[in-house]
LUMGUDO-862027 format. One record per residue: residue in one letter; x, z, y of N, C-alpha, C, CB in turn. Coordinates in steps of 0.1 Angstrom, whole numbers, padded with zeros to 4 digits, always signed. Each point is the difference from the previous one (the first is absolute). Glycine has a CB too. Layout:
residues N
AXZYXZYXZYXZY...
//
This chain:
residues 246
M+0425+0178+0452+0014-0004-0009+0010-0008+0009-0014-0002-0023K+0023+0005+0018+0013-0005+0007+0003-0016-0003+0010+0026-0001T-0002-0030+0012+0000-0014+0000+0011-0005-0009-0009+0000+0022T+0021+0009-0016+0011-0001-0008+0000+0003-0016+0008+0004+0022K-0003-0012-0028+0003+0002-0016+0011+0007-0003-0009-0019-0004V+0004+0030-0006+0010+0009-0002+0004-0001-0019-0010+0018+0025A+0026-0019-0028+0001-0005-0012+0013+0012-0004-0010-0029+0005L+0007+0031-0021+0010+0014-0002+0008-0010-0011-0017+0028+0002V+0031-0030+0000+0007-0004-0010+0006+0010-0007+0002-0020+0010T+0001+0023-0025+0006+0007-0006+0016-0004-0004-0025+0007-0005G+0034+0002+0001+0016-0005-0003+0005-0014+0009-0003+0009-0026A+0000+0000+0036+0004-0011+0015+0011-0001+0007-0019+0003+0006Y+0027+0008-0008+0012+0002+0009+0014-0014-0006-0008+0033+0004K+0003-0039-0012+0011-0014-0001-0007-0007-0009+0024+0010+0004G-0018-0022-0003-0007-0012-0010-0012-0010+0003+0007+0016-0015L-0013-0018+0009-0016-0004-0002-0010+0011+0007+0007-0013-0025G-0006+0025+0025-0008+0010+0009+0003-0002+0010-0002+0014-0011F+0015-0016+0016+0005+0002+0014-0008-0011+0003+0025+0011+0001E-0022-0023-0004-0003-0013+0004-0017-0002+0004+0022-0009-0018W-0028+0015+0010-0016+0004+0002+0000+0005+0010-0006+0004-0018C+0011+0010+0024-0001+0005+0012+0004-0010+0011+0003+0022-0011K+0006-0027+0009+0008-0011+0013-0013-0008+0003+0029-0006-0011Q-0033-0001+0000-0008-0013+0003-0017+0006+0003+0019-0018-0019L-0020+0026+0012-0016+0007+0005+0002+0004+0018-0007+0015-0031A+0015-0009+0030+0004+0005+0016-0002-0013+0007+0018+0020-0004L-0011-0026+0004+0004-0017+0006-0017-0004+0002+0028-0009-0018A-0036+0012+0006-0012-0007+0001-0014+0009+0005+0011-0014-0018G-0002+0024+0023-0012+0009+0010-0004+0012-0005-0010-0020+0009Y+0015+0026-0021-0005+0010-0008+0010+0010+0003-0011-0012-0016T+0002+0025+0019+0009+0009+0003+0001+0007-0014-0004+0001+0026V+0017+0003-0033+0009-0002-0014+0001+0018-0002+0019-0029+0003V-0022+0034-0015+0004+0011-0002+0012-0003-0009-0023+0012+0005L+0037-0008-0006+0011-0004-0009+0002+0015-0006+0012-0023+0015T-0010+0017-0028+0004+0017-0007+0011-0002-0007-0023+0009-0004A+0028+0000-0001+0009+0004-0011+0003+0012-0004+0007-0016+0006R-0001+0017-0018+0001+0013-0003+0007+0010+0009-0001-0010-0020S+0011+0003+0026+0009+0008+0008-0007-0002+0016+0025-0004-0017L-0023+0015+0024-0004-0002+0013+0006-0009+0010-0005+0018-0005L+0021-0012+0002+0011-0009+0006+0000-0012-0003+0013+0015+0001Q-0014-0018-0014+0000-0017+0000-0016-0004+0004+0020-0002-0023A-0029+0005+0023-0014-0005+0010+0001+0001+0012-0013+0007-0014T+0021+0003+0023+0005-0001+0012+0007-0010+0006-0001+0016-0006N+0016-0018-0003+0007-0010+0005-0005-0012-0002+0017+0012-0002A-0025-0014-0011-0007-0016+0000-0011-0004+0011+0003+0001-0025A-0010+0011+0029-0010-0003+0011+0011-0001+0010-0023+0013-0008A+0030-0006+0015+0008-0004+0011+0006-0009+0003+0001+0015-0001I+0003-0025-0008+0003-0016-0001-0013-0008+0008+0014+0003-0025L-0024-0001+0015-0012-0007+0006-0006+0005+0012-0005-0005-0022Q+0005+0021+0025-0004+0003+0017+0008-0007+0010-0005+0022-0004A+0017-0022+0002+0012-0004+0009-0009-0016+0007+0027+0014-0019A-0031-0020+0007-0003-0011+0002-0015-0005+0005+0020+0001-0014G-0027+0012+0019-0009+0002+0005-0015+0003-0011+0015-0014+0021A-0014+0015-0033-0006-0001-0010-0007+0013+0000+0015-0016-0012S-0027+0019+0008-0008+0009-0001+0000+0008-0014-0012-0014+0016V+0023+0018-0022+0004+0007-0012+0004+0016+0000+0008-0023-0004H-0015+0028-0002-0001+0014-0004+0005+0005-0014-0018-0002+0015P+0030+0013-0012+0006+0001-0014-0006+0012-0011+0021-0010+0013Y-0022+0010-0022-0007+0010-0007+0004+0004-0013-0017-0007+0013A+0022+0020-0019+0009+0000-0011-0011+0006-0011+0025+0005+0014V-0026-0012-0023-0011+0000-0013+0006-0002-0013-0019-0010+0013D+0017+0019-0021-0002-0001-0018-0008-0006-0005+0005+0018-0003V-0009-0028+0003-0012-0009-0004-0006+0007-0013+0011-0024+0010T-0003+0029-0017-0005+0012-0012-0003+0011-0001+0009-0009-0008N-0007+0015+0021-0004+0013+0007-0013-0001+0004+0022+0003+0008E-0031+0001-0015-0015+0000+0012-0001+0010+0012-0014-0006-0021S+0021+0018+0019+0000+0004+0016+0006-0006+0006-0003+0016-0002H+0014-0025+0001+0005-0009+0010-0009-0011+0006+0020+0005-0011L-0026-0012+0003-0008-0010+0000-0016+0008+0008+0017-0014-0025Q-0022+0025+0026-0008+0006+0009+0004+0001+0013-0007+0010-0017D+0019-0003+0017+0007+0004+0013+0002-0019+0006+0017+0031-0011L-0013-0039+0004+0001-0012+0006-0013-0007+0003+0020+0001-0011A-0034+0003+0007-0013-0008+0004+0000+0011+0011-0014-0012-0023T+0015+0024+0023-0004+0010+0015+0007-0004+0010-0005+0020-0010F+0017-0027+0008+0005-0005+0012-0004-0013+0004+0019+0013-0006I-0022-0022-0004-0007-0010+0008-0011-0002+0002+0013-0008-0005Q-0021+0017+0002-0012+0007+0004-0001+0003+0018+0001+0011-0027A+0009-0002+0027+0003+0006+0014+0003-0010+0010+0008+0020-0010R+0002-0025+0005+0005-0012+0010-0009-0013+0002+0022+0007-0007F-0028-0008-0006-0004-0018+0003-0016-0001-0003+0025-0013-0010G-0029+0024+0002-0013-0003-0003-0003-0008-0012-0002+0002+0022Q+0010-0011-0024-0008-0010-0011+0014-0007-0006-0026-0008+0014L+0027+0000-0026+0008-0006-0008-0004-0017-0005+0003+0027-0007D+0000-0034+0013+0001-0013-0002+0004-0008-0013+0002+0006+0020L+0011-0002-0022+0007-0006-0012+0011+0007-0003-0006-0021+0005I+0005+0025-0020+0012+0004-0007+0007-0005-0008-0009+0013+0002I+0021-0016+0002+0009-0006-0013+0007+0011-0008+0005-0022+0012N-0008+0024-0022+0007+0008-0010+0009-0005-0006-0016+0008-0003N+0029-0011+0010+0010-0006-0002+0014+0013-0008-0012-0021+0023A+0010+0032-0021+0010+0008-0005-0002+0002-0017+0001+0012+0026G+0012-0019-0032-0002+0005-0013+0015-0001-0005-0026-0008-0003V+0031+0008-0012+0010+0002-0006+0003-0011-0012-0004+0024+0008N+0014-0028-0010+0005-0009-0010+0013+0006-0006-0010-0019+0011P+0008+0026-0026+0013+0006-0004+0010-0006-0003-0011+0013-0005K+0012-0027+0006+0011-0006+0000+0009+0005+0009-0010-0017-0007D+0005+0019+0019+0010+0005+0012+0006+0014-0001-0014-0014+0014Y+0010+0020-0024+0001+0015-0001+0017+0000+0000-0025+0008-0014A+0027+0001+0020+0018+0002-0002+0004+0007-0010+0004-0001+0023D-0012+0008-0032+0000+0010-0009-0004-0012-0010-0005+0026+0013K+0015-0033-0024-0005-0008-0008-0009+0004-0013+0018-0010+0010Q-0012+0024-0012-0010+0006-0012-0016+0002+0001+0021+0012-0002R-0020-0008+0017-0014-0002+0005-0008-0015+0000+0008+0020+0015M+0001-0027-0011-0006-0013+0002-0006-0005-0016+0019-0005+0023A-0003+0006-0031-0009-0002-0016-0010+0007-0007+0017-0007-0003A-0020+0020+0010-0010+0008-0005-0014-0010+0000+0013+0024+0010T-0014-0035-0003-0014-0009+0003+0003-0015-0002-0009+0017+0017F+0022-0019-0023+0004-0013-0004+0000-0005-0013+0010+0002+0017K-0008+0008-0025+0003-0006-0016-0009+0013-0009+0029-0014+0005L-0036+0006-0016-0004+0011-0010+0006+0010-0005-0010-0015-0006E+0024+0011+0005+0012+0012-0003+0002+0010+0009+0013-0016-0010H-0016+0014+0022+0002+0009+0007-0012+0007+0009+0021-0012-0002L-0030+0005-0002-0016+0003+0008-0001+0016+0003-0013-0020-0014Q+0008+0024+0024-0006+0014+0003-0009+0000+0008+0017+0009-0002A-0026-0001-0007-0015+0001+0010+0001+0005+0016-0013+0007-0025D+0020+0006+0026+0002+0002+0010+0005-0008+0010-0001+0016-0010A+0011-0026+0010+0004-0010+0008-0008-0009+0001+0018+0005-0004M-0027-0008-0006-0012-0013+0002-0008+0006+0009-0002-0011-0022L-0005+0026+0021-0012+0003+0007+0008+0003+0015-0018+0010-0022E+0030-0009+0024+0005+0001+0015-0001-0012+0008+0015+0016-0007V-0011-0027-0001-0003-0015+0004-0015-0002+0001+0021-0010-0012L-0034+0013+0005-0011-0004+0000-0009+0010+0012+0005-0008-0027H+0001+0017+0027-0002+0009+0013+0001-0007+0012+0009+0019-0011I+0003-0024+0013+0004-0004+0013-0008-0012+0002+0023+0008-0001N-0018-0020-0008-0003-0014+0002-0017-0002-0001+0025-0008-0010S-0032+0017+0001-0015-0003-0002-0010+0010+0003+0007-0015-0017I-0004+0025+0017-0009+0016+0002+0000-0004+0014+0008+0022-0018A+0003-0018+0025+0004+0004+0015-0006-0013+0007+0024+0017-0005P-0029-0028+0005-0005-0011+0011-0016+0007-0004+0019-0028-0001L-0024+0032-0010-0014+0003+0001-0003+0015+0008-0002-0015-0022L+0013+0025+0023+0000+0011+0006+0004-0002+0014+0003+0011-0020V+0002-0021+0024-0002-0002+0012-0012-0006+0010+0021+0000-0009V-0029-0008-0002-0011-0002+0006-0011+0008-0001+0009-0019-0001K-0008+0031-0009-0007+0013-0005-0002+0006+0016+0013+0004-0029H-0001-0004+0032+0002+0012+0012-0003-0010+0015+0024+0017-0015C-0023-0031+0017-0001-0003+0010-0017-0010+0001+0032+0002+0002R-0037+0002-0014-0011-0009+0000-0012+0003+0015+0004-0001-0031Q-0004+0014+0031-0011-0001+0014+0004-0006+0010-0009+0017-0004L+0024-0019+0007+0005-0004+0011+0000-0016-0002+0014+0022+0005L-0013-0030-0014-0006-0016-0004-0013+0000+0001+0016-0006-0015Q-0026+0016+0014-0015-0002+0002-0002-0003+0019-0008+0019-0028Q+0014-0012+0032+0002-0004+0015+0001-0014+0005+0010+0019-0001S-0002-0029-0008+0004-0012+0002-0008-0010-0001+0018+0008-0005N-0022-0018+0014-0009-0013-0002+0005-0010-0011-0006+0002+0025H+0020+0001-0028+0001-0008-0016+0016+0007-0005-0014-0031+0006P+0011+0040-0014+0011+0009-0003+0004-0005-0014-0009+0020+0015I+0024-0024-0015+0009-0008-0011+0008+0009-0008+0000-0019+0015V-0001+0020-0026+0011+0009-0008+0007-0012-0008-0014+0027-0003L+0027-0026+0007+0011-0011-0006+0008+0005-0010+0002-0010+0021N-0001+0011-0033+0010+0004-0008+0011-0009-0006-0018+0014-0003I+0031-0012+0007+0010-0005-0005+0000+0000-0013+0009+0005+0016S-0010-0013-0023+0002-0005-0016+0012-0003-0002-0020-0008-0003S+0020-0002-0009+0013-0012-0004-0004-0008-0009+0018+0014+0002W-0010-0025-0003-0004-0011-0010+0004+0008-0013+0005-0024+0014L+0003+0035-0014+0001+0006-0016-0012+0006-0005+0021+0006+0005S-0033-0002+0004-0011+0006-0005-0007-0011-0007-0002+0019+0018S+0004-0032-0019-0008-0008-0004-0002+0000-0018+0008-0011+0025V-0013+0015-0033-0001-0001-0012+0002-0015-0008-0014+0020+0007S+0006-0030+0000+0001-0013-0004+0014-0005+0003-0025-0003+0003N+0029+0003+0006+0015-0002+0004+0015+0007-0005-0015-0005+0018N+0009+0017-0028+0011+0008-0002+0008-0003-0011-0012+0015+0011Q+0025-0020-0010+0006-0001-0008+0016+0008-0002-0017-0020+0003I+0014+0034+0004+0009+0009+0005+0003+0008-0013-0010+0001+0025A+0022+0003-0030-0001+0007-0013+0003+0018+0007+0010-0025-0019G-0015+0035+0013+0001+0010+0007-0006+0002+0016+0018+0000-0017H-0012+0011+0024+0000-0003+0013-0013+0005+0007+0014-0018-0006Y-0018+0027-0008-0017+0007-0001-0001+0008+0013-0002+0005-0027G+0010+0003+0035-0005+0006+0011-0006-0007+0010+0014+0014-0006Y-0006-0022+0011-0004-0010+0012-0009-0010-0002+0019+0003+0007T-0019-0010-0020-0011-0011-0003-0012+0011-0007+0019-0026-0006G-0019+0035+0002-0012+0004-0002-0008+0009+0010+0009-0003-0020S-0002+0005+0029-0004+0011+0010-0008-0010+0012+0023+0021-0005K-0016-0036+0006-0005-0010+0010-0011-0005-0008+0022-0006+0012N-0023+0003-0023-0012-0003-0009-0012+0007+0001+0015-0007-0012L-0013+0024+0010-0009+0008+0006-0007+0001+0009+0009+0005-0009L-0002-0006+0022-0002+0001+0011-0010-0016+0002+0025+0019+0006N-0024-0027-0011-0011-0011+0002-0011+0004-0006+0014-0018+0002M-0017+0024-0014-0010+0004-0007-0006+0011+0011+0011-0005-0027L-0006+0015+0028-0005+0010+0007-0004-0006+0015+0014+0018-0016N-0008-0027+0023-0006-0008+0012-0011-0004+0000+0016-0005+0003V-0016-0002-0014-0014-0008-0005-0014+0012-0002+0017-0021-0016S-0014+0032+0008-0008+0009+0002-0004+0008+0016+0009+0001-0026M+0000+0001+0033+0001+0007+0012-0012-0011+0011+0031+0011-0006A-0026-0024+0002-0004-0014+0006-0017+0006-0001+0023-0022-0009N-0028+0024-0004-0012-0001-0003-0005+0012+0002+0003-0015-0015E+0003+0028+0019-0005+0013+0002-0001-0007+0016+0012+0023-0020L-0006-0024+0028+0001-0002+0013-0007-0012+0007+0019+0011-0004R-0023-0020-0004-0008-0011+0004-0009+0000+0011+0003-0004-0021N-0013+0015+0019-0012+0006+0005+0003+0004+0014-0009+0008-0023E+0022-0003+0027+0005+0005+0013+0006-0010+0005+0003+0022-0006G-0001-0034+0002+0005-0013+0007+0012+0001+0003-0018-0006+0009I+0026+0013-0020+0013-0002+0000+0009-0006-0008-0005+0014+0009V+0012-0024-0007+0005-0008-0009+0016+0003-0003-0019-0018+0007C+0018+0018-0024+0012+0005-0005+0005-0012-0007-0006+0024-0003I+0017-0026+0008+0008-0011-0007+0015+0003-0005-0013-0014+0015N+0016+0004-0026+0017+0003-0005+0005-0013+0005+0000+0017-0024V+0015-0015+0027+0004-0012+0001+0015-0001-0003-0019-0003+0015N+0026-0010-0021+0013+0001-0005+0007-0007+0012-0006-0001-0027P+0013+0007+0034+0008-0001+0011+0012-0013-0002-0006+0028+0004G+0009-0030-0019+0011-0011-0004+0012+0004+0001-0013-0014+0006W+0021+0008-0010+0014+0007-0005+0006-0002+0015+0005-0006-0030V-0004+0020+0036+0004+0000+0015+0013+0008-0001-0024+0000+0011Q+0033-0001-0002+0012+0005+0003+0000+0013+0007+0006-0022+0001T-0006+0030-0011+0002+0017+0003+0008+0004-0009-0021+0006+0009D+0020+0010-0006+0010+0006-0010-0004-0001-0015+0006+0016+0018M-0021-0020-0018-0006+0001-0014+0002-0014-0005-0018+0019+0006G+0017-0031+0007+0001-0010-0009+0015-0008-0001-0028-0003+0005G+0035+0008+0003+0012-0005+0000+0003-0013+0010-0002+0010-0024N+0016-0014+0027+0003-0010+0008-0004-0012-0003+0016+0012+0005K-0015-0014-0021-0006-0013-0003-0014-0007-0001+0018+0004-0010A-0027+0008+0012-0014-0003+0005-0007-0014+0006+0005+0023+0003Q-0011-0029-0003-0002-0011+0006-0008+0004+0014+0002-0015-0023L-0009+0027+0025-0006+0000+0014+0007+0012+0012-0025-0008-0015T+0027+0003+0022+0004+0014+0013-0015+0008+0000+0020-0017+0023T-0016+0029-0019-0012+0006+0003-0010-0002+0012+0013+0015-0013E-0005-0020+0021-0007-0009+0014-0011-0010-0008+0026-0001+0019A-0021-0008-0027-0008-0011-0005-0012+0007-0010+0023-0018+0000S-0018+0027-0007-0011+0002-0011-0013+0010+0008+0021-0001-0024V-0017+0007+0035-0008+0011+0007-0011-0011+0009+0022+0023+0004T-0013-0033-0001-0009-0011+0009-0009-0007-0008+0017-0005+0014A-0014+0002-0025-0010-0007-0010-0010+0008-0003+0015-0012-0011M-0012+0025+0009-0011+0010-0004-0013+0003+0012+0021+0012-0015I-0012-0012+0026-0011+0002+0012-0006-0012+0003+0011+0018+0011T-0006-0029-0011-0006-0013+0002-0009-0002-0009+0016-0008+0009N-0013+0007-0024-0009-0004-0009-0008+0010-0008+0014-0018-0001I-0010+0030+0003-0012+0008-0006-0005+0011+0010+0011-0003-0025V-0002+0010+0034-0008+0012+0007-0009-0005+0009+0019+0015-0001S-0018-0027+0007-0007-0005+0011-0011-0011-0007+0022+0006+0017K-0022-0007-0029-0011-0007-0004-0008+0008-0012+0013-0020+0008V-0010+0030-0012-0008+0008-0011-0015+0004+0005+0023+0009-0009T-0033-0011+0001-0009+0003+0003-0007+0012-0014+0001-0026+0018L-0011+0035-0014-0008+0004-0011+0001-0005-0015-0013+0003+0019A+0011-0016-0019-0003-0010-0011+0016-0002-0007-0023-0013+0013D+0031+0017-0008+0015+0000-0005+0004+0016-0007+0007-0020+0022T-0018+0028-0018+0008+0015-0004-0003+0003-0020-0007+0014+0031G+0021-0009-0030+0006+0001-0016+0007-0013-0004-0020+0015-0006K+0022-0024+0014+0006-0012-0007+0019+0003+0003-0026-0019+0005F+0032+0007-0013+0016+0005-0003+0002-0013+0007+0006+0017-0026F+0001-0019+0041+0006-0010+0005+0018-0001-0003-0023+0001+0019H+0025-0014-0018+0016-0003+0003-0001+0000+0016+0007-0018-0022Y+0006+0021+0027+0005+0000+0015-0008-0014+0006+0028+0013-0004D-0028-0023-0001-0007-0013+0006-0012+0002+0002+0012-0013-0010G-0020+0019+0007-0012+0004-0003-0009-0006-0011+0004+0006+0022T+0004-0010-0031-0007-0009-0013-0005+0012-0011+0018-0023+0002L-0022+0023-0011-0004+0010-0010+0012+0001-0008-0024-0006-0001H+0026+0017-0003+0014+0004-0009-0009+0000-0015+0017+0020+0021P-0009-0023-0031-0008+0000-0011+0002+0016-0008+0002-0030-0002W-0011+0038-0004+0001+0012-0006+0005+0001-0007-0012+0004+0004
//
């Protein structure tokens, strides 16, 4: 068993994902930084490599199982294990440049099944597919963790949002699917949790958000990654380590 921990971060060339890579590398992890574009992944990794970080870029579309299998093969050949998965890749239709495409997931009058299914594929199903293909790598870790980035908008009990079906529905489904995955993988010692990162200053969160990416990731590493045990698998956390209402 290797002593250096290995982390995989999806959707990591900017924003919250990039900050995850930065802080995990500073904490001593070897990090696989992924983006859909190899150029994006390589440019982001180069910034961290220049500071001495052990970061390896990789291009992957998380909805493409062939890509995910190739990614798992790469990690197996280079590192032989995986200790932490940060399923950060995701979309929020409010950010689509094409407003008709955005509207197709927002209001009943414009709702389109194919637009909804695209968001569900990326936000809800792809995180499970990442784990599906990396499962054997996680089994090689002494304390494997899967952390899925959810959202406060996924909470049924807190929902006062009209419409916005694609994003809120996909993150809520991710919560339920993670519970099922946690139950399936519990006997393998794999901890599967969902986390609300807070309102973060990213392209998705906007400049008025309360938290910087640095503050959010620092809190998640300190309060969650460093503390969770198998007893926590399936739970939904705030970034501060408290439980989030379903």
